[in-house]
Steps between C-alpha positions, in 0.01 A plus 500: 500500500651832389517770778617859474599655832589863583464772763260788417417827676142543623484855635773507767523124534699243305317177441595161348320429172473162336350437157451122461391339172182293513545132450376390164479707193279796599782759475388665822692596809408507867601821682624461858600799713682418827397137439127582486304408185364825350364388160577383152637664188425394144604634156172555320412716191857619474535628853554373853190488723472435878225321687511485876463673832725797424314639200450835677862527607665407171475757222499418132869619497590261787349206306691608187825515692445155649420372147824654371687319776339171403577558131863586575550175698349263247 
């Protein structure tokens, strides 16, 4: 299973971020922040989309950046 790990700033806090590829062939990734599952990312209709319990906290730009990180590590 492919995992991308890095530290990201959330306001004044640094948090551990893991993007873990789904098992199978869905092309999606699970998003974990400080080891807590926050949602899923998928590449759909030529852009990255996020589904989960942080939809209000993550902006479109945040999702795009996470998608760029995934693309750069594949």
